[in-house]
C-alpha positions in Angstrom: 13.9 8.9 -6.4 13.9 9.4 -2.6 11.0 7.3 -2.1 11.0 4.0 -3.8 12.5 2.0 -6.8 9.7 2.1 -8.7 9.5 6.3 -8.0 13.4 6.2 -9.2 13.0 4.4 -12.2 9.8 6.1 -13.5 11.5 9.6 -13.2 14.4 7.9 -14.6 12.3 6.9 -17.8 10.8 9.9 -18.3 14.2 11.8 -17.7 15.7 9.7 -20.3 12.9 10.2 -22.9 12.8 14.0 -22.3 16.6 13.8 -22.5 16.6 12.6 -26.1 14.4 14.9 -27.2 16.4 17.8 -25.6 19.5 16.5 -27.5 17.1 16.7 -30.8 16.6 20.2 -30.2 20.2 20.9 -30.2 21.2 24.0 -33.2 25.0 24.3 -32.1 27.7 22.4 -30.8 28.1 24.3 -28.1 24.4 23.7 -26.7 25.3 19.6 -26.3 26.7 20.1 -22.5 23.3 21.7 -21.6 21.5 19.7 -23.6 23.0 16.6 -21.7 21.7 17.7 -18.3 18.6 15.8 -18.3 19.6 12.8 -19.7 22.2 12.8 -17.1 19.6 13.2 -14.6 18.0 10.1 -15.7 21.1 8.2 -15.5 21.5 9.1 -12.2 17.6 8.3 -11.1 18.0 5.0 -12.5 21.1 4.3 -10.6 19.3 5.3 -7.1 16.6 3.1 -8.1 19.2 0.0 -8.2 20.5 1.3 -5.3 16.8 1.0 -3.6 17.1 -2.8 -4.7 20.3 -3.7 -2.8 18.7 -2.8 -0.1 15.8 -5.0 -0.8 17.7 -7.8 -1.8 21.0 -7.3 0.3 23.6 -6.9 -2.3 26.2 -5.1 -0.2 28.8 -5.0 -3.2 26.2 -3.8 -5.7 24.9 -1.5 -3.4 28.4 0.1 -2.7 29.6 0.1 -6.4 25.9 2.2 -7.3 26.3 4.4 -4.2 30.1 5.6 -5.3 28.5 5.9 -8.8 25.5 8.1 -7.7 27.7 10.3 -5.4 30.2 10.6 -8.1 27.0 12.2 -10.0 25.6 14.3 -7.0 29.1 15.3 -5.4 31.4 15.8 -8.4 30.0 15.5 -11.7 27.2 18.5 -11.2 29.6 21.1 -9.6 32.0 20.7 -12.7 29.7 20.2 -15.2 26.5 23.0 -15.3 29.1 25.9 -14.9 30.8 24.6 -17.9 27.8 23.9 -20.0 26.3 27.5 -19.3 29.7 28.7 -20.2 29.9 26.9 -23.7 26.5 28.4 -24.6 27.1 32.5 -23.4 28.1 35.4 -25.6 31.4 37.1 -25.4 30.9 40.1 -22.2 31.1 40.4 -18.4 28.4 37.4 -18.3 30.7 35.2 -19.6 33.9 35.8 -17.6 31.2 35.5 -14.3 30.4 31.9 -15.3 33.9 31.3 -16.2 34.7 32.2 -12.6 31.9 29.9 -11.1 33.1 26.9 -13.2 36.8 27.6 -11.7 35.2 27.0 -8.4 33.0 24.1 -9.6 36.1 22.6 -10.6 37.8 23.2 -7.3 35.3 21.6 -5.2 34.6 18.4 -7.7 38.0 17.8 -7.6 37.9 18.1 -4.0 34.9 15.9 -3.4 36.5 13.3 -5.5 39.4 12.9 -3.6 37.0 12.6 -0.5 35.1 10.0 -2.2 37.9 8.1 -2.8 39.7 8.7 0.6 36.9 8.5 2.9 33.8 6.0 3.5 30.3 7.2 1.9 27.5 4.5 2.8 23.9 4.4 1.6 21.5 3.3 3.9 17.4 3.4 3.6 15.9 5.4 6.3 12.1 5.8 6.1 10.9 6.5 2.8 14.1 7.8 2.0 18.1 7.4 1.3 20.5 8.6 3.3 24.1 9.6 2.1 26.3 9.7 5.0 29.5 11.8 3.2 32.0 12.5 5.4 34.5 15.4 4.7 35.9 18.7 5.7 35.5 22.1 5.2 31.9 21.5 4.8 30.7 25.3 4.7 33.3 26.2 2.3 32.7 23.2 -0.1 28.5 23.6 0.1 29.2 27.0 -1.2 31.2 26.5 -3.8 28.9 23.5 -4.6 26.0 26.4 -4.6 27.4 28.9 -6.4 28.6 26.5 -9.3 25.5 24.7 -9.5 22.7 27.4 -9.1 23.9 30.7 -9.0 26.2 30.0 -12.2 22.9 29.6 -14.4 21.5 33.1 -12.9 24.1 35.1 -15.0 23.1 33.4 -18.1 21.9 35.6 -20.9 19.0 33.0 -21.3 15.7 33.9 -19.6 14.9 29.8 -19.5 18.3 29.1 -18.3 18.2 32.0 -15.6 15.0 30.4 -14.4 16.6 27.0 -13.7 19.0 28.6 -11.4 16.8 30.4 -9.5 14.4 27.6 -9.5 17.1 25.1 -8.1 18.1 27.5 -5.9 14.5 27.6 -4.4 14.4 24.0 -4.0 17.9 23.8 -2.3 16.7 26.3 0.9 13.4 24.3 0.7 14.8 20.5 0.7 17.4 21.6 3.3 14.9 22.8 5.2 12.5 19.9 5.2 14.5 17.3 4.3 18.1 18.0 5.9 18.8 14.3 6.4 18.3 13.3 3.6 19.2 16.3 1.3 21.5 15.0 -1.6 18.6 12.3 -2.4 15.7 14.8 -2.1 17.2 17.7 -3.9 18.8 15.6 -7.0 15.2 14.6 -7.5 14.0 17.9 -7.7 16.9 19.6 -9.7 16.3 16.1 -12.5 12.7 17.6 -12.3 13.7 20.8 -12.7 16.2 20.0 -15.4 13.0 20.2 -17.6 13.4 23.8 -18.4 16.1 22.9 -20.6 14.1 21.5 -22.9 11.9 24.7 -23.4 15.1 26.5 -23.5 16.3 24.3 -26.9 13.1 23.8 -28.3 10.3 26.2 -27.3 12.1 29.8 -26.9 14.4 29.7 -30.0 13.9 33.6 -30.0 15.5 33.9 -26.6 18.7 32.0 -27.9 21.7 33.7 -29.3 24.1 32.3 -32.1 27.6 32.3 -30.4 30.8 32.7 -32.6 32.8 30.4 -32.6 
């Protein structure tokens, strides 16, 4: 999380527990990727907790490793992973085709940002009560648009109401965080997205009537 090591580790532990419960609620193999989202966010929050500790104990090598690991989650994994997870649970129809387009866009931006992480230096630094990630890359507007479409708009096209809610809340939080915390956007928005991933648990565990069996 963006406030302290304690907050990051606490959020991580909660999400790891929630992620375990979410995985236990899986009824179909196609739901596994979606169900793993809270667990993956939990790991990401724990990684950021370690980054906080590297500032306190002056561990530059560990900081660089953890910064790149965190950035892999935030920059590369999510734009590829989220639309694919939504695509797998969608029944045949126009919504599935639309999500497939978002997945293609997410793959493109994920590959580009992976290249950027390797080719360009990325630095994490504490500024106030937040962590700022400085990750230079080109075509920022295009990349941000594709990233936003793949991570937040693709769930909105889902057949399932709770998955739609996750997408809408993620999109709204994107706008709010960018307005209030632009300098620390990556850290703060990932925290809010992590919390919002709890909606997936409700989708899998509490709203079984809202789920449609997908024929393989």
